[in-house]
N, C-alpha and C positions, 0 to 999 in steps of 0.2 A: 584751654584746648586739650582735647582728649586724643589718645592713640589707641590703635588696635593691636593687641599683643596676642601671643598664643601661649596658653597655660594649661597645665594639668589640674583639673578641677574634680573635686569629689562632691557628688550631689547628695549622698546619703552616708551616714556614719554606721558602721557595724552591720551593713546589709548585703555584703558581697562575699560569696564563698570563694575559697581557693580551688583551682588555680585562678589567680587574678589575671592571667594572660587570656583566659577565657571569659570570666565574668566582667573584666575590664571596669573595675570601680573608678579608675582615674581616666577622665575623658579629656583628650587634647582638643581644645576648641578656642576660637577667638573670644577674647574678653576686651571690654573697654577700660582703658586705665586713665584716670584723671590726672591732671597736671599737679605736681608736688606743691604744698602749701608752704609758707615760710616755716623753716625749721625741718623741712623734709627734702629729700633727694630723689630724682629719677635716676635709676641705674639700669644698665644692661647686665643681665646675669651671664657670666662667663662659664661658670661650672657650679654645679650644685650636688651635694652629696645626700645619699639616702640614709636615713637613721631610723631607729625603731620608734622614735617619736612620731615619725610620720606613719609608720605602720600602725601604730596604736590608734590613730585617728581613723584609719580605714577599718580596722577590726573591731572598733568600738571600746577598746580599753580606755581611751581618753576621749569621751564624747565632746564635740565642739559644735557651735553653730554651723549650719549648712545653708547653701553651698559654700565651699571653701576651696581656694587654691593652695595646694600644699607646698611643702619644701621650706627649710629654715637653715640650712648650712650652706653657705655659698661664697663665692668670690665674685665681684661685679666691677664694672667700670661706671663711674659718675658720668651721666649724660645731661643732667639738668639740675639746677639749684632753684629751691623753693624761695631762697632769699639771695638775690644777686650780690648782696654785700657779705656774704658767708665769707668769713676769713680763714676758716679751716679746711674747706673743700673747694676743688676746682674741677671744672669739666675736664675729663681725662684721667682723674685720679683712679687708681686701683684700691678697692676697699675689700676687707672681709666683713661679712654680715653676721650679726650675733643675734640671739633669739629672745633677748629681753632688753628693750630699751629702758634705761633708768632715767627718771624725770630730773634728778640732779638737785631737787629742792626739799624732798620729804626728809623725815628724820632718819630713815635708813640709808638714803643716799648721802646725807650730811655726815653720817658716822662711818662712811666708807664700806657700806654693805649694799650698793646699788643692785646687787643680785636679788635682794629681797624687796626692791621698790614695789609698794602696793599699786601705785598707778600703772606701772608696766605690766604687773600680773593681772590686774583687772582688764586692762586693754587686751591682753592676750587671750583671756578667758572669753572676752566678747568677740574675738576675731576682728578687732579693730586696730587702727594705729594709735599711738599714744595720744595725739590730739583729738581723737574721736572720730567715729565713722570709717567707712570704707572708700578706697580709692577705685576699687574694681567694681565692675558691673556687667550685667549680661541681660539684654532685652529690658533695659531699664531697672532691673532689680540688683540690689547689692550682692556682691560675692565677697565672702570673708577672707581676711588675711590669716595665714598660719603664722603664729608666733611673731607677728609684725614683719614678716619677710615675703613668704609666698615666692619661693626661689624656683619652683619647677615651672618657669616661665621664661620668655624671652627678655621681659623687662619687668621692673617693679618699682614701686614708690615706697620708700621706707623712711622712718624718722632718722634724722641725722645721728641720733644717739644709738642707732642700731648698726652703724657703720665705724670701722676702724681703718685708717689709711694705712697702706703698706707699700713697698717697693714695687715697681712694675716688672721687675725681672723675676719674680717668683711665679712658676707656672700655676696657672689658675686652678688645675685640678689638685695641686698640692695645697695652695693657699686656702681653698675652701675647707679643708679638713681642720683648720685652726679655728673655725667659727663654732664648732660644736664638739666633735669628738676629741680634739686635743684640749681645748679650753675646758671641758668637763673632766675628762680623765686625768690629765696631769694636775689640773687644779684640785681634784679630789685628794690627791696624794700629798700635794705640797700646801695647798691653802686650808683645806678642811681637816684632814688627818695630821697636818703638820709633821711629816716625816723627818726624823732626824737621821743623819748618817750612821750607819751601823745597826739600824733597827731591822727587824724581820717583817716581812710583807706576805700576805696571801691575797690574791685577786680572784673574785668569783665572776666568770663571764668574760669571754675573749671576743666580743664584738669590737667596734671601732673605739669605743670608750674604754673598755677593759684593757685592750692592747695599748692604747694611749697611757692609761694608768701605769701599765708595765713600764713603758718607756720612761715614764716620769719617776718611778721607783729606782730604775737603773740609774738615771741620771742624778738622782738625789742621793745616791750612795747606800741604797738598801742592800741587805744581805740575805741569803737564803730565801729567794722570792719563790713563792709556790703560786701555781694558778690552777684553776678548776674549770673545765669546760667539756662538753659531751664530744666536741668535734676532734678527732685525731689530728687533722690537718692544722687546726688552730693551736692545739697543744705543741705540735711540732715547731710551728713558727714562734710561739712563745719561747720555747727553749733556745731557738736561734736569737731571739731578741734579748736574752739575758736571764730568763727564768732559770732557777736551779732545778726545780722539779715540777712536773705537770700531772694532774690527776683528772681521771673522769669522775663525774658526780657520784657514780656507784662505789668509788674507792676512796671517797672523801673522809671516811673514818680514820684513814691513815695519816691525814694531814697533821703536821706539826701545829701547835698553837703559836699564833704571830702577834707581834705588838702592834701592827697595823693591818687591819682587814679592810678591802675595798669590795663592796657588792654593786654590780652592774646589770643584774639580770632583770630586775623588776618583778620578782615574785616574793610574796611574804614568806613562803616556806623556805626559799633560798636564803633570804635575809636572816631567818632564824638560825639556819645552819651557820651561816657566816659569823652571826654573834656568838654562837656556842664555841666556834673555833678560835676566838681571840684568847690571847694569854691574859693572866691576871694584869689589870691595868692597861689593857689593850683599848685601842680606839678603832671603832668600826664606822666607817663613812659609807653611806649608802647613796647612789646616784640613780638607781632603777626607779622607774615610775609604774608601780603595780596598778592593777585595776582598782578603782576606788572602793570596790566592794570588798577587797582582801583586807584581812585584819592580822596584825602581828601579835603573836604570843610569846613571851620571853619570861624566865624566872625573874620576878621583880627584885628579889633579894640579891641577884648577882650584880646589879648596878653598884651596890654598897659593899657587899661581902667581897666582890672580885674586882672592885674598883674600875669597872668598865664604863666606857663612854660610847654612846650611840649617836652618830652625827648625821644629820641630814644635809646633803651636799647638793645645792641647786646651782647649775652652771659652774660647778667647781668653785664656789664661793669666789668667782673671779671679778677682777676689775678689767674688762676687755682692753681698754686703752692702755693699761699697765701691762697686762699679761700676754696679749697676743705679740707685741713686739719683742717681749723677752723670750717667749717660746720660739719665735721665727729666729732670733739670734741663736739660740741653742741648736736649732735645725741647721743653720748655716755652718755652725761649728762642728756638726757631725754628732752632737750629743743627743739629739732627739730625731732619729731616723724615721720621720713621719711618713715618708714615701713607701715604707713597708706596709703600712695600712691600706694602700690602695689596691683594690682587687680588680677593677675594670673601669674603663671609660666608654660610655655609650651614648648613642643619641637619646634625646628625650622621648622619642617614639617608643623605645623599649621600656618605658617606666613601668608598666604592669608586669611584664616579665621579670624585671629587676626586683620588684616587690616580692615576687614568689621566691627568688633566691634568697632574699633578706629573711623572709619568714622561715625558710627551710634551713637557716643557719649555714648556707653555702658561701656566704660573703662577709667581708669585713667592712670595707667602705667602697661602695659603687659610686661612681660619678656620672652624672649626666651632663651633656653640653647642649644647652637649648638651641643655640645657633640659628635662630630665626629672625627675619627682620620685620619690624612692624611696619604698618602703613598709617599714616596720619589720617584722622578723619577729615 
């Protein structure tokens, strides 16, 4: 049995000019959603966050198969089970959705590195779910899934390994942030760079991921935390959240060298600056996703002569089922004030305008509330 849902769909990648409020690359329209297969869940999207990974598909930095229903950071409620005997999920459960389902059986998953699962990565690259194929369609033609979630919609079908169950008392607009911004930013500091208390930290870029990394650095006992961003408002917020010093990019030459450096901008030139600003023996973790054509140039000798380590951090090297409950517990204790990342809460109809604000650097994390009821076919 299929159902009709409302979703924000991108028909062409990299073909729309700003302002998006005028060109409207994301079209809100009905799609057909197939029933979940065994191992999948039907969920109602309660809240979804806008991330640069969504914007990079629109502007062509991250080419993906089209058409595609975007959105990958969300909180949802389970409405249906692909397997009625599922022992872990029940109808009515609240879940955080994550953007890489791990198969659980490959070498990477078996070694505790599900964030590197090749099956999950391949499915995401094809715009399909982990078990293959699309559950979304329009006029009989498949519509691809964004990172296994497609959260800018009233409902979605996701692999059960894309969902982490949480308590129902967490506001959806807060819970959604744990699926990408917090998972990636805090994880980059704790899991990838392995911050030790008393170490110095510099963070490049103060979007949702960068500011989440700042929260993680503060909670992890870092000292003399420095941040770099062109936005005076974001730098001011970072100082409120625990940064010791804030720099505009033009002033970056005055940055002290840090033992841990986190780069979140997604530009090769910025990563080169971040690498150069690490202390001897420093660890540089990069979570940004540059255009695939960009190349990184660093002095090769510095890796040995200065003992530096350059770390690629995907999804914050997270194990979502372990890390999301841990981060939520710290939020409840007041040690990860994730709510400070929330810029606005808007209806899904405003999605193109919100993408303009994201592209202009005017927002940290914007949340949309789909709030639409489907009709059964």
